[in-house]
C-alpha positions in Angstrom: 0.0 0.1 -0.2 2.9 2.1 0.7 4.3 1.5 -3.1 3.7 4.8 -5.0 2.2 4.3 -8.4 5.8 5.7 -10.1 7.0 2.7 -9.0 9.7 4.3 -7.1 10.7 2.5 -3.5 11.4 4.0 -0.4 14.3 2.4 1.7 12.2 1.0 3.8 10.6 -1.4 1.1 13.7 -1.6 -0.4 15.0 -3.5 2.8 12.0 -5.9 2.9 11.8 -6.6 -0.3 15.8 -8.0 -0.2 15.0 -10.0 3.1 11.8 -11.7 1.0 14.0 -12.5 -1.7 16.6 -14.1 0.5 14.2 -16.0 2.6 12.9 -17.3 -0.8 16.5 -18.4 -1.8 16.9 -20.1 1.5 13.8 -22.1 1.4 14.6 -23.1 -2.4 17.9 -24.3 -0.8 16.9 -26.1 2.2 14.0 -27.7 -0.5 16.6 -29.0 -2.6 19.0 -30.1 0.0 16.3 -32.2 1.5 15.5 -33.5 -2.1 19.4 -34.4 -2.7 19.1 -36.1 0.7 16.3 -38.2 0.0 17.4 -39.1 -3.5 21.3 -40.0 -2.1 19.2 -42.4 0.7 17.2 -44.0 -2.0 20.3 -44.5 -4.0 22.3 -46.2 -1.0 18.9 -48.0 0.0 18.8 -49.4 -3.4 22.4 -50.2 -3.3 22.5 -52.5 -0.3 19.4 -53.9 -1.2 21.6 -55.1 -4.4 24.2 -56.0 -2.5 22.2 -58.5 0.0 20.5 -60.1 -3.0 23.8 -60.5 -4.4 25.6 -62.1 -1.3 21.9 -64.2 -0.9 22.4 -65.4 -4.2 25.9 -66.4 -4.0 25.5 -68.3 -0.9 22.4 -70.1 -2.4 24.3 -71.3 -5.4 27.7 -72.4 -3.2 25.4 -74.0 -0.5 23.4 -76.0 -3.2 26.6 -76.8 -5.3 28.5 -78.2 -2.2 25.5 -80.1 -1.1 24.5 -81.8 -4.4 28.1 -82.7 -4.8 28.2 -84.3 -1.5 24.5 -85.8 -1.9 26.1 -87.5 -5.2 29.0 -89.1 -3.8 27.1 -90.7 -1.3 24.8 -92.4 -3.4 21.6 -90.6 -2.7 21.0 -88.1 -5.7 17.2 -88.8 -5.6 16.2 -87.5 -2.1 18.8 -85.6 -0.9 19.2 -82.2 -2.9 15.7 -81.4 -2.8 15.8 -81.7 1.3 19.2 -79.4 1.0 17.7 -77.1 -1.2 14.3 -76.4 0.9 16.8 -76.1 4.1 19.0 -73.6 2.9 16.7 -71.7 0.7 14.4 -71.5 3.7 17.1 -70.2 5.9 17.8 -67.5 3.9 14.4 -66.5 3.1 13.7 -66.4 6.6 16.4 -63.8 6.9 16.0 -61.5 3.9 12.8 -62.1 3.4 11.6 -58.3 2.5 14.6 -58.7 0.0 13.8 -61.5 -2.1 10.1 -60.3 -2.7 11.8 -58.2 -5.5 13.4 -61.0 -7.3 11.7 -62.0 -10.9 10.9 -65.6 -11.3 13.1 -65.7 -14.0 16.1 -65.5 -11.6 15.0 -68.7 -10.3 14.7 -70.5 -13.5 18.2 -69.1 -14.2 19.4 -70.6 -11.0 18.3 -73.9 -12.2 19.5 -74.1 -15.0 22.9 -72.8 -13.9 22.8 -75.8 -11.2 21.5 -78.6 -14.0 24.3 -77.2 -16.3 26.8 -77.8 -13.3 25.8 -81.1 -12.4 25.7 -82.5 -16.2 29.5 -80.9 -16.4 30.5 -82.6 -13.3 28.9 -86.1 -14.0 30.9 -86.0 -17.4 33.9 -85.1 -15.3 33.0 -87.8 -12.9 32.4 -90.6 -15.7 36.3 -89.7 -17.6 37.7 -90.1 -13.8 35.9 -93.5 -13.4 37.1 -94.6 -16.9 40.8 -93.1 -16.7 40.8 -95.4 -13.4 39.8 -98.2 -14.8 41.7 -98.0 -18.0 44.9 -97.6 -15.6 44.0 -100.7 -13.9 43.6 -102.5 -17.7 46.8 -101.7 -18.4 48.1 -103.3 -15.6 45.7 -106.5 -16.3 46.9 -106.5 -19.6 51.0 -106.6 -18.4 49.9 -109.8 -16.0 48.5 -111.6 -18.7 51.5 -110.9 -21.2 53.9 -111.9 -18.7 52.1 -115.2 -18.5 52.2 -115.9 -22.0 56.1 -115.3 -22.1 56.8 -119.0 -21.1 53.9 -120.2 -23.7 55.6 -119.5 -26.7 59.1 -121.5 -26.3 57.4 -124.4 -24.8 55.3 -124.7 -27.5 58.1 -124.3 -30.1 60.0 -127.4 -27.9 56.8 -129.5 -28.3 57.5 -130.5 -31.5 61.2 -131.0 -31.3 62.8 -134.6 -30.4 63.3 -133.3 -27.0 60.0 -131.8 -25.8 59.8 -129.9 -22.2 55.8 -130.5 -22.5 53.7 -132.2 -24.7 51.3 -129.6 -27.2 48.2 -131.3 -25.2 50.1 -130.4 -21.9 50.7 -126.5 -23.0 47.2 -126.2 -24.2 45.6 -127.4 -21.1 47.6 -125.3 -18.7 47.3 -122.0 -20.8 44.0 -122.6 -22.1 42.1 -119.3 -23.2 44.9 -117.3 -21.8 45.6 -116.1 -25.4 41.9 -115.4 -26.0 41.6 -113.2 -22.9 44.8 -111.3 -23.8 43.6 -110.5 -27.1 40.0 -109.4 -25.9 41.6 -107.0 -23.5 43.8 -105.7 -25.6 41.2 -104.6 -28.2 39.2 -103.3 -25.5 41.9 -101.2 -24.1 42.9 -99.8 -27.7 39.5 -98.8 -28.2 39.0 -97.0 -25.0 42.2 -95.3 -25.0 41.1 -92.5 -27.8 37.9 -91.9 -26.3 39.0 -90.8 -23.0 42.1 -89.1 -24.8 39.6 -87.1 -26.7 36.9 -86.5 -24.1 33.4 -84.5 -24.3 29.9 -85.2 -23.8 29.5 -87.0 -27.2 31.7 -89.5 -26.7 30.4 -93.0 -26.2 31.9 -96.4 -24.5 28.6 -98.3 -23.6 29.1 -100.3 -27.0 32.7 -101.1 -25.7 31.6 -102.6 -22.2 28.4 -104.4 -24.2 31.3 -106.0 -26.5 33.1 -106.9 -23.4 30.5 -108.6 -21.6 29.4 -110.6 -24.4 32.7 -112.1 -24.7 32.5 -113.4 -21.1 31.8 -117.0 -22.4 35.7 -116.7 -22.7 36.4 -116.6 -19.1 33.7 -119.7 -18.4 35.8 -122.0 -20.2 38.9 -120.8 -18.4 37.1 -121.2 -14.9 36.2 -124.8 -16.0 39.6 -125.6 -17.4 41.4 -124.2 -14.2 41.7 -127.0 -11.7 42.8 -129.5 -14.5 45.4 -126.9 -15.5 47.0 -126.3 -11.9 46.9 -130.4 -11.6 48.9 -130.6 -15.0 51.3 -127.8 -14.1 51.9 -129.2 -10.9 52.6 -132.9 -12.1 55.1 -131.5 -15.0 56.9 -129.3 -12.4 57.6 -132.5 -10.4 58.2 -134.7 -13.3 60.2 -132.7 -15.5 63.1 -130.9 -14.4 63.3 -128.3 -17.1 60.1 -127.3 -16.5 60.7 -126.7 -13.0 63.9 -124.5 -13.9 60.8 -122.3 -15.9 58.8 -122.1 -13.1 61.4 -121.2 -10.7 62.8 -118.6 -13.5 59.3 -117.5 -13.9 59.0 -117.1 -9.8 61.3 -114.5 -10.2 59.0 -112.8 -12.8 56.0 -112.4 -10.0 54.7 -116.0 -10.5 53.7 -117.7 -7.7 55.6 -120.8 -6.6 53.2 -123.4 -8.6 54.2 -121.7 -11.8 50.3 -121.0 -12.9 49.0 -119.1 -10.0 45.9 -119.9 -7.8 45.1 -116.3 -7.9 45.0 -116.5 -12.0 41.8 -117.6 -11.6 40.5 -114.8 -9.4 42.4 -112.3 -11.6 39.9 -113.0 -14.7 37.4 -112.9 -12.3 38.3 -110.4 -10.6 38.1 -108.2 -13.5 34.6 -109.0 -14.4 33.7 -108.0 -10.8 35.5 -104.9 -11.2 34.0 -104.0 -14.4 30.9 -104.6 -12.6 31.6 -101.8 -10.4 32.7 -99.8 -13.2 29.3 -100.5 -14.9 27.1 -99.1 -11.8 29.7 -96.1 -11.1 29.4 -95.1 -15.0 25.2 -95.5 -14.7 25.5 -93.2 -11.8 27.0 -90.5 -13.8 25.2 -91.4 -17.4 22.2 -89.1 -17.8 19.3 -91.6 -18.9 18.4 -89.9 -22.2 22.3 -90.5 -23.0 23.0 -92.9 -26.2 25.6 -95.0 -23.6 22.7 -95.4 -20.9 20.9 -98.7 -22.5 24.3 -100.2 -23.4 25.8 -99.4 -20.0 22.4 -101.3 -18.2 22.7 -104.1 -21.1 26.6 -104.9 -20.3 25.5 -104.7 -16.6 23.1 -106.8 -17.1 25.0 -109.5 -18.9 28.1 -109.1 -16.3 25.5 -109.8 -13.3 24.1 -113.1 -14.7 27.4 -114.2 -15.9 28.9 -113.6 -12.1 25.9 -115.3 -11.0 26.3 -118.5 -12.8 29.9 -119.1 -11.9 29.4 -117.7 -8.2 29.4 -121.4 -6.5 32.6 -122.3 -8.8 34.8 -119.7 -7.7 34.0 -118.5 -4.6 36.3 -120.1 -2.3 34.4 -120.6 1.2 36.1 -118.6 3.5 34.1 -120.4 6.3 35.0 -123.6 7.2 35.2 -125.7 10.5 38.1 -127.8 12.0 37.8 -131.2 13.3 39.8 -132.2 16.9 41.6 -134.0 14.7 42.8 -131.0 12.6 40.7 -131.8 9.4 39.5 -128.4 7.5 36.0 -129.1 6.3 34.5 -126.5 4.1 30.8 -125.8 3.3 30.3 -126.1 -0.3 26.5 -125.9 -0.5 23.6 -125.5 1.6 19.6 -125.0 1.2 16.3 -126.1 2.3 15.0 -129.6 1.0 11.9 -131.6 1.6 12.6 -134.9 3.3 10.2 -137.8 3.2 10.4 -139.3 6.6 8.5 -142.1 7.9 5.6 -141.2 5.5 5.4 -137.6 6.4 7.5 -134.7 4.8 9.7 -132.8 6.6 11.9 -129.3 5.9 15.4 -130.2 6.5 18.4 -127.7 6.3 21.2 -130.2 3.9 24.8 -129.2 4.4 27.1 -130.2 1.7 31.0 -130.3 2.8 33.9 -131.3 1.4 33.9 -135.0 2.6 30.3 -135.0 3.9 26.3 -134.4 3.1 24.7 -133.4 6.6 21.0 -133.2 7.3 19.7 -130.9 9.9 16.3 -129.9 11.8 16.3 -126.1 12.4 15.3 -125.7 15.6 13.2 -122.4 17.4 16.4 -121.6 19.5 18.2 -120.9 16.4 20.2 -124.0 16.6 20.9 -127.0 14.5 20.3 -130.7 15.4 21.9 -133.5 13.5 19.3 -135.9 12.2 21.8 -138.0 10.3 24.7 -137.5 7.9 26.6 -139.7 5.3 30.5 -139.5 4.3 30.8 -138.8 0.5 33.1 -141.7 -0.1 30.1 -143.6 0.9 27.4 -142.0 -0.8 25.5 -143.4 -3.8 22.5 -142.3 -6.0 19.6 -144.3 -6.1 19.7 -146.1 -9.5 16.6 -146.9 -11.4 16.7 -150.3 -10.8 16.8 -149.9 -7.4 13.8 -147.2 -7.3 11.3 -149.2 -5.9 13.4 -149.2 -2.5 12.7 -145.6 -1.9 10.1 -144.3 0.2 6.5 -144.3 -1.5 5.8 -140.4 -2.2 2.5 -139.2 -1.5 1.1 -136.2 -3.9 -1.4 -133.8 -2.8 -4.5 -133.4 -5.6 -3.2 -130.3 -7.8 -6.4 -128.6 -6.7 -5.4 -128.7 -2.8 -2.0 -126.7 -4.0 -4.1 -124.4 -6.5 -6.6 -123.6 -3.8 -3.6 -122.5 -1.3 -2.1 -120.0 -4.1 -5.5 -118.4 -4.3 -5.5 -117.8 -0.4 -2.0 -116.9 -0.5 -2.7 -114.3 -2.7 -5.8 -113.1 -0.8 -3.9 -112.6 1.9 -1.4 -110.5 -0.2 -4.0 -108.3 -1.4 -5.2 -107.8 2.2 -1.9 -107.0 3.7 -1.5 -104.4 1.0 -4.8 -103.0 1.7 -4.0 -102.7 5.8 -1.1 -100.7 5.1 -2.4 -97.9 3.4 -4.8 -97.7 6.6 -4.2 -95.6 9.6 -3.8 -98.5 12.3 -3.2 -101.3 10.3 0.1 -102.5 11.8 -0.8 -104.9 14.3 -3.4 -106.7 12.2 -0.5 -106.6 9.1 1.6 -108.8 11.6 -1.0 -111.4 12.2 -1.8 -111.4 8.3 1.8 -112.0 7.8 2.1 -114.7 10.3 -1.0 -116.5 8.7 1.0 -116.1 5.2 4.0 -117.4 6.4 2.1 -120.4 7.9 0.2 -121.0 4.4 3.4 -120.5 2.0 5.5 -122.9 4.6 2.7 -125.2 3.8 2.6 -124.7 0.2 6.5 -125.4 0.2 6.2 -128.5 2.1 3.5 -130.0 -0.3 4.4 -128.8 -3.5 7.5 -130.9 -4.5 7.3 -133.9 -6.3 10.7 -135.0 -7.9 12.4 -137.9 -6.2 16.0 -137.5 -5.1 17.2 -140.4 -3.8 20.7 -140.9 -2.1 22.0 -144.1 -0.2 24.4 -144.9 2.0 26.6 -147.9 1.3 26.5 -149.0 5.0 23.1 -147.9 6.3 19.5 -146.8 5.0 18.6 -144.7 2.2 17.0 -141.1 2.2 14.6 -139.3 -0.3 14.3 -135.8 -0.8 11.8 -134.0 -3.0 12.5 -131.0 -5.5 10.8 -128.9 -7.4 12.8 -128.7 -10.2 15.1 -130.7 -11.7 17.4 -127.9 -12.0 18.2 -128.1 -8.8 18.1 -132.2 -8.7 20.9 -131.6 -11.1 23.0 -129.0 -9.1 23.0 -131.4 -6.0 23.8 -134.3 -7.8 26.5 -132.4 -9.9 27.9 -130.6 -6.4 28.4 -134.2 -4.7 29.6 -136.1 -7.4 32.4 -133.1 -8.2 33.7 -134.0 -4.8 33.6 -137.6 -5.2 36.0 -137.1 -7.7 38.6 -136.6 -5.1 40.6 -139.1 -3.3 37.7 -139.4 -0.4 38.3 -141.6 2.9 35.2 -142.7 4.7 34.8 -141.2 8.1 33.0 -142.2 11.3 32.3 -138.7 13.6 32.1 -139.0 17.1 29.6 -137.5 19.4 31.9 -134.5 20.3 32.9 -133.8 16.3 29.4 -134.4 15.3 28.1 -131.8 18.4 31.0 -129.3 16.8 30.2 -129.7 13.3 26.7 -129.1 13.6 27.0 -126.4 15.9 29.3 -124.4 13.6 26.2 -125.1 10.9 24.6 -122.0 12.4 27.3 -119.5 11.3 28.6 -121.2 7.8 25.0 -121.4 6.5 24.5 -119.4 3.3 20.6 -119.9 2.9 19.4 -118.2 6.0 15.5 -118.4 5.4 12.8 -120.6 3.8 12.3 -119.2 0.6 8.6 -117.3 1.1 7.6 -114.0 0.7 6.9 -113.3 4.6 10.8 -113.4 4.9 11.6 -111.1 2.6 11.9 -107.1 3.2 9.4 -104.9 1.4 11.7 -102.9 0.0 12.5 -106.2 -2.4 11.4 -106.2 -5.6 7.7 -108.4 -5.6 8.5 -109.9 -9.1 6.5 -109.8 -12.2 2.9 -110.6 -12.6 1.6 -110.7 -16.6 3.0 -112.6 -19.2 6.7 -113.4 -20.7 7.2 -114.1 -24.5 10.4 -116.4 -24.7 11.9 -117.2 -28.1 14.3 -120.0 -28.2 16.5 -119.3 -31.1 19.4 -122.2 -31.2 22.3 -123.3 -29.3 25.9 -124.5 -29.8 28.9 -125.9 -28.3 27.4 -129.9 -28.2 30.8 -132.2 -29.0 28.4 -134.9 -30.6 25.1 -135.3 -32.4 21.9 -135.8 -30.0 18.5 -135.4 -30.0 17.9 -132.2 -28.6 15.4 -129.8 -26.6 15.0 -127.3 -24.0 12.5 -126.8 -21.4 11.7 -123.2 -19.4 11.2 -122.6 -15.5 9.9 -119.5 -14.1 9.9 -119.5 -10.1 6.1 -119.0 -8.6 5.7 -118.6 -5.0 9.0 -119.8 -3.5 9.4 -122.6 -6.0 10.3 -123.3 -9.8 7.5 -124.6 -12.2 8.3 -126.0 -15.9 6.3 -123.6 -18.0 7.3 -124.7 -21.6 9.4 -127.4 -23.7 10.6 -127.0 -27.4 10.4 -129.8 -30.0 12.9 -132.3 -30.0 15.7 -131.6 -32.7 17.0 -134.9 -33.8 20.7 -135.7 -34.7 22.5 -132.5 -34.6 25.1 -130.5 -32.8 24.0 -127.0 -33.4 20.0 -127.0 -33.0 17.9 -124.5 -34.6 14.5 -124.4 -32.5 13.2 -120.8 -33.2 10.3 -121.4 -30.9 8.1 -118.7 -29.2 6.2 -119.2 -26.1 3.9 -117.2 -24.1 4.5 -117.6 -19.9 2.6 -116.9 -17.2 4.1 -115.3 -14.3 3.1 -115.0 -10.6 5.4 -112.8 -8.6 8.4 -114.4 -10.7 12.0 -112.8 -10.6 14.1 -115.7 -12.8 14.1 -117.8 -16.1 15.7 -121.0 -16.2 16.6 -122.8 -19.3 17.2 -126.5 -19.3 18.7 -128.2 -22.0 18.4 -131.7 -22.4 19.3 -135.0 -24.7 15.9 -137.1 -25.6 16.5 -140.5 -24.6 14.3 -143.1 -26.3 16.2 -146.7 -24.6 13.0 -148.1 -22.8 16.1 -149.7 -20.7 16.0 -146.1 -19.0 12.1 -146.2 -18.2 11.7 -144.7 -14.5 9.3 -147.3 -12.6 8.1 -144.6 -10.4 6.5 -142.6 -13.0 6.9 -144.7 -16.2 8.5 -141.7 -17.7 12.1 -142.0 -19.8 14.3 -140.4 -17.9 16.4 -138.0 -20.2 20.0 -136.5 -19.6 21.0 -132.6 -18.6 23.2 -131.5 -21.2 23.2 -128.0 -19.3 21.2 -125.4 -17.5 21.3 -121.8 -16.6 19.4 -118.9 -15.4 19.1 -115.2 -15.8 17.1 -112.6 -13.7 14.2 -111.2 -14.9 15.1 -107.3 -14.5 11.8 -105.6 -14.7 13.3 -102.4 -16.3 15.3 -104.7 -18.9 12.1 -107.0 -19.8 9.5 -104.7 -19.8 10.7 -102.5 -22.8 8.4 -103.0 -26.0 11.3 -104.2 -27.9 12.7 -107.8 -27.8 15.7 -108.5 -25.4 18.1 -111.1 -26.8 20.6 -112.6 -24.8 22.8 -115.5 -23.9 22.9 -118.4 -21.5 26.1 -119.9 -20.9 25.7 -123.7 -19.3 28.7 -126.2 -19.2 30.1 -124.9 -22.7 27.0 -125.0 -24.2 25.4 -121.5 -25.7 22.1 -120.9 -26.0 20.2 -117.8 -27.6 16.9 -116.5 -26.7 15.0 -113.2 -26.8 12.3 -112.3 -24.3 9.7 -109.6 -23.8 6.9 -109.2 -20.9 3.4 -107.9 -21.4 1.0 -107.0 -18.5 -1.8 -109.1 -17.7 -4.4 -106.7 -18.4 -2.9 -105.9 -22.1 -2.5 -109.6 -22.8 -5.8 -110.3 -22.0 -7.7 -107.4 -23.3 -10.4 -108.2 -25.1 -10.2 -106.8 -28.9 -12.7 -106.7 -31.6 -11.3 -107.7 -35.4 -11.9 -105.1 -37.7 -12.1 -108.2 -39.9 -15.4 -109.7 -39.6 -14.5 -112.2 -42.2 -12.3 -114.3 -40.0 -12.8 -116.1 -36.8 -10.8 -114.6 -34.3 -12.1 -111.6 -32.6 -15.6 -112.1 -34.3 -18.5 -112.5 -31.9 -19.4 -116.1 -31.9 -23.0 -116.2 -33.2 -21.8 -114.3 -36.6 -19.3 -117.0 -36.7 -22.0 -119.7 -36.3 -24.1 -118.2 -38.5 -21.6 -117.6 -41.2 -20.2 -121.6 -40.8 -24.2 -122.5 -40.4 -23.1 -124.5 -37.2 -24.2 -125.1 -33.7 -20.2 -125.0 -32.8 -17.6 -123.0 -34.5 -15.4 -124.9 -36.8 -12.5 -124.1 -35.0 -13.5 -125.3 -31.4 -14.5 -128.7 -33.4 -11.4 -129.3 -35.2 -9.3 -128.7 -32.6 -11.1 -130.8 -29.8 -11.1 -133.8 -32.1 -7.1 -133.2 -32.6 -6.7 -133.1 -29.0 -8.8 -135.9 -28.4 -7.1 -138.0 -31.2 -3.3 -137.6 -30.1 -2.9 -135.0 -27.2 -5.5 -136.4 -24.4 -2.2 -138.6 -22.7 0.0 -135.4 -23.3 1.5 -134.4 -19.7 0.2 -131.2 -19.1 -1.9 -130.9 -22.1 -3.4 -127.0 -21.8 -1.1 -125.9 -19.0 2.0 -126.6 -21.1 2.6 -123.3 -23.7 2.6 -124.1 -27.3 5.0 -122.8 -29.7 3.8 -119.0 -30.1 4.9 -119.0 -34.2 2.8 -122.3 -34.9 -0.2 -120.9 -32.8 -0.1 -117.9 -34.6 0.3 -120.1 -38.1 -3.0 -122.0 -37.2 -4.8 -118.5 -36.0 -4.2 -117.1 -39.8 -5.1 -120.5 -41.5 -8.8 -120.7 -39.6 -9.0 -116.6 -40.1 -8.3 -117.4 -43.9 -10.4 -120.4 -44.0 -6.9 -122.5 -45.8 -8.0 -125.3 -47.2 -4.9 -127.8 -46.1 -5.8 -126.9 -42.3 -6.5 -130.4 -41.6 -3.4 -131.3 -43.2 -1.5 -128.7 -40.7 -3.7 -129.5 -37.8 -2.4 -133.4 -38.5 0.8 -131.9 -38.6 1.3 -129.5 -35.9 2.4 -130.2 -32.1 -0.4 -130.7 -29.8 0.3 -127.9 -27.1 0.1 -125.3 -30.4 -3.0 -126.8 -30.9 -4.5 -126.7 -27.5 -2.7 -123.5 -27.3 -4.9 -122.3 -30.4 -8.2 -123.3 -29.0 -7.1 -121.1 -25.5 -6.5 -118.0 -27.5 -9.5 -118.0 -29.4 -12.0 -117.8 -26.3 -9.3 -115.3 -25.2 -9.7 -113.3 -28.1 -13.5 -113.5 -28.3 -15.1 -109.7 -28.1 -17.5 -111.1 -25.4 -16.8 -113.6 -22.7 -18.2 -117.3 -23.7 -20.6 -116.9 -21.2 -21.4 -113.2 -22.1 -21.1 -109.8 -20.0 -24.4 -109.5 -19.5 -24.7 -112.8 -17.4 -21.1 -112.0 -15.8 -22.4 -110.3 -12.5 -25.1 -113.0 -12.1 -22.4 -115.7 -12.4 -20.3 -114.2 -9.9 -23.3 -114.3 -7.5 -24.4 -117.3 -7.9 -21.2 -119.0 -7.3 -21.0 -117.0 -4.0 -24.2 -118.7 -2.8 -24.0 -121.1 0.5 -27.4 -123.1 -0.1 -26.5 -125.6 -2.4 -30.0 -126.2 -3.9 -30.4 -122.2 -4.5 -26.7 -122.7 -6.2 -28.3 -125.4 -8.5 -31.0 -123.6 -9.5 -29.2 -120.3 -10.2 -26.4 -121.7 -11.9 -28.4 -123.9 -14.1 -31.0 -120.9 -14.7 -28.0 -118.9 -16.2 -26.8 -121.4 -18.5 -30.5 -121.5 -19.8 -30.1 -117.9 -20.3 -27.0 -118.2 -22.6 -27.5 -117.4 -26.5 -27.4 -120.9 -28.5 -24.5 -120.6 -29.8 -22.9 -120.1 -26.7 -24.2 -122.8 -24.9 -23.8 -125.2 -27.4 -20.1 -124.3 -27.2 -19.7 -124.2 -23.7 -21.3 -127.6 -23.5 -19.0 -129.1 -26.1 -16.3 -127.9 -24.6 -17.5 -128.9 -20.7 -17.6 -132.2 -22.0 -14.3 -132.5 -23.5 -12.5 -130.9 -20.8 -14.0 -133.8 -18.7 -12.6 -136.5 -20.9 -9.1 -135.2 -20.8 -9.9 -135.0 -16.5 -10.4 -138.3 -16.9 -6.9 -139.4 -18.1 -5.3 -137.3 -14.9 -3.0 -140.2 -13.7 -1.5 -139.8 -17.3 -1.9 -136.0 -18.3 -1.5 -134.7 -14.5 -4.6 -132.6 -15.4 -7.4 -132.2 -12.8 -10.7 -131.0 -13.3 -9.4 -128.3 -10.9 -6.3 -127.3 -13.1 -8.5 -127.2 -16.2 -10.9 -124.8 -14.3 -8.2 -122.6 -13.4 -6.6 -122.9 -17.4 -10.0 -121.8 -18.6 -12.0 -120.4 -16.1 -10.9 -116.6 -16.9 -10.6 -117.4 -20.3 -14.4 -118.0 -20.7 -15.5 -115.7 -18.1 -13.4 -112.3 -18.1 -15.2 -109.2 -18.9 -14.3 -107.4 -22.1 -12.3 -104.0 -21.4 -15.7 -102.1 -21.6 -17.2 -104.0 -18.7 -14.3 -104.6 -16.8 -13.7 -100.7 -16.4 -17.1 -100.4 -15.0 -15.9 -101.6 -11.6 -12.3 -101.2 -9.7 -9.7 -101.7 -12.3 -7.0 -103.8 -10.2 -3.7 -103.1 -10.5 -2.3 -104.8 -8.1 0.6 -107.4 -8.0 -1.7 -110.8 -7.4 -4.2 -109.3 -9.9 -3.3 -112.8 -11.1 -5.1 -114.4 -8.4 -7.6 -111.7 -7.3 -10.9 -112.5 -5.7 -12.7 -112.0 -9.2 -10.6 -114.6 -11.0 -10.9 -117.1 -8.2 -14.6 -116.4 -8.6 -14.2 -117.3 -12.2 -12.3 -120.5 -12.0 -15.0 -121.6 -9.1 -17.7 -120.9 -12.1 -16.2 -123.4 -14.3 -15.2 -125.9 -11.9 -18.9 -126.2 -10.4 -19.9 -126.8 -14.1 -17.1 -129.4 -15.0 -17.7 -130.9 -11.3 -21.3 -131.4 -11.8 -23.3 -134.6 -13.3 -23.5 -134.5 -17.1 -25.4 -131.3 -18.8 -27.7 -131.9 -21.7 -28.6 -129.2 -24.2 -32.4 -130.9 -24.7 -32.8 -131.3 -20.8 -31.8 -127.4 -20.2 -34.4 -126.4 -22.8 -37.1 -128.7 -21.4 -36.5 -127.4 -17.7 -37.0 -123.8 -19.7 -40.8 -124.1 -19.5 -40.6 -123.6 -15.7 -38.3 -120.9 -15.3 -38.5 -117.6 -16.7 -35.7 -116.6 -19.0 -34.9 -113.1 -17.3 -32.0 -113.1 -15.1 
């Protein structure tokens, strides 16, 4: 108000103006200072955040890398890294939660990628280290073999002169297969060395190990000859001074005092063992998608099978007992056998020592009681002429054995269900105890193959075995020991007590082979169908009539499942036969090669069968990972110098029994039965009539008819012939193996798009068989038959009468009504896929003996045990009953 209009300022107004300007400038400066301060704080804040984050990031990476490296070395790759990651990650987040909120998800992904890349690189580095160590030991082994070959060349050269040190035969015996082993490993070493020198992630070595594993048969021949080679070398050393001088010179070159060192037997075996361990390590550090993985896995399986097959021959018993006289008595073999004593069966633990056979009874106090012993010098095997002197063997009806299997399988299912329950542990223990009792009963009563031994100065003893394979093993082990110069011995009570008490520590078989004695972690075995092609065999010295049998283990014992045709007068049989074998928790496949004997003087008086000679035997473990591949897996079994080549693949039970309608309705397989009968203008399909007629003509006396698998290729040939209505089908049937014809009939009913007893009536059959009142069950089961379509009913009645005629020959063909019901029950009643999926789909291991399968067997068995049923009688009674079910 004091400012004049002219704009001139008075001194007072001028000072006020200046003060206002200064105040304003100060305020602006303060504001700018505050702003800069805030910006600096924010920058510091961001800087601290970034530093903390980077610190945590680095710590987590380091911790994970260290921990995962540790876990890998301790063989717990699958579980521990996840636990370690969670622990370290959680602790880090707990201390810096606010900082990690700003971490984007992409950073975590990068972290995982970095770690995985580090794992791959570390795995490759570990793989290289394993191979490098193995290569170094391989070089040492080759040098040892080369040193062993040095004396062979001059000895062989002098063998053809007028003053030989050794004969050609002696040189060949002492140095048998050493040259071959040397060449195999030299070739392997030369191929592996460049791969390690030029190492990267693309280098493959699996094919080299697979080739090495495929040549292990040379080691088997070397091991079989070792004892003879050692004896020959020792005899020549004592008899020939020149040879002794060579031996002494060789001793200075790291040879043992016995020229051919005892350790030489174990050096090759140690190489196989070392290779097996190396393969384990290589698989551990090889990704599953790497080309090496399947090759290494296959090489490992071959090596393990080889070691398993010769383990008993090469494993020196470190456990031995010394008698009061100072004699060293080593345990060679032991196992649980069933002895027939006083007309009853007893489970015994039998111990084969180097000079005697001891039979003991296991007490509840974990001690043994000796029942009897026989010095091997006095032991003889029962001859066929003396077989009448053996105890009479009482064999239980087959259906009782099958019923016990069903009970055991039902208990297995119940145990699995109880394990999933919250409070089922005590009940599980009770069920396990009950199952142990039933399995023990089964192992006691199922063996039927007699094994008679005799004491020259005493009585005879009879064991029962489940497999010819086991009988041959025991016989061969005893005969091998009897080749030595054994003296008869009589043990005093003190000596016998010492020997019996030592059996508990010496034993190698600790428990009876029942499921309840196995750990939960052990594999339950395979359930389903194993397809096996037996290709060929070689290694026979003389021409013979040769065939093979196949065995698999089931419920703790082995059962014969298939048999090839006899290949006459040959040293290299070419069978090329395919079989479908049903597995019931099986873990092993055994192949036995026989020479067919047609000499009637070799007739066994017990079972009226000619005894064939076992030429060789071997077994392989059914590895689920290998067998369950969709592709055929080829393998070779080595047996006493004989090689049997075979292939196998596994199919689950559900897939194998799946009913799939055929796309071509012009055939018979996979086509509804009413369509086939209408086309043929018959009441029963032609294929059913012809197969039944042929079986009754020449197969009704065949042992195991409908149980023994036919050759799959023959069955497929018959299937094609019936589908295409081949004119020479009758000629094919007359020439075909009878088991193939029986298999074709089973396959026809199995491949029907709907079961013979129909999907519609299946629930009623299950309810009817469960009725407890006999009269009500009779009315219901007959009423259900009347409700079947006429083609189904006529076919079922025709098959029913045929199976009854087969069962009438049970003393000859060993096929009871219960056996036939077990074979055909699921085939005739198992619902089609669409029907079975309506209920609960059973996927447990013991599906093969599930409740439904048990009921299916019982339904067919009911009709088999029923008095003859006629079509006319059923139709006559239709007037008194409703046709509605």
